N, C-alpha and C positions, 0 to 999 in steps of 0.2 A: 536566465539560467533556462533550462525547458524541459521538461517529465515528460523519459525516457515511456515509458512502462507502467499499467492498469490492471489492476486487474477489476472481472466480468462485472456487472455487476453497482459500478463504482467509474463516475461520468468524468474522465479528464475537465473539463468547467468546471464539475461541484471538490473538483480536486485542486483548479485554478486560486475558484469564491473562499476555498479555504484557509491561502496561503497569504502571510505582511506583507508578501511584496507581488510584481511581474512575475506571471508565472509563464514561457511560451509551450503551447499545448498540442503542437501544429504537428510533433511530430513524434508524437504519444503512437505509442501499440500497444490492447488488452496483448496480457501475458496467463497463460494460466493460474491458478489460483490457487493454491497452498492443496499440497493433503493430507489431511487428517494426519499420517506417520510426521508428517512435516509438520503438522502443528504440532502436532505432540512435545516432539526435540526442542520445537520454541516454547512454549508453557516453561517444565519442562527447567530446560539446560539453560537460554537465553533471557529469560522471567521469570524465572518461583512464584517469587512476589505478585505475578500477580499485576504489576504495575505500567505495563503497559498493551500487555494481549490478554484481554478476558475472555 
């Protein structure tokens, strides 16, 4: 399995370290962070109980 993208201020090596399996990070590319509007949709519509997103 490989990591395709990651957000700024989060390092691919840190992601790999926090998984329970081997993760190839050599192809990972930085992705723009979600906009405030995108975060609002995720919090209100996708995770309204705040189980995943804080």
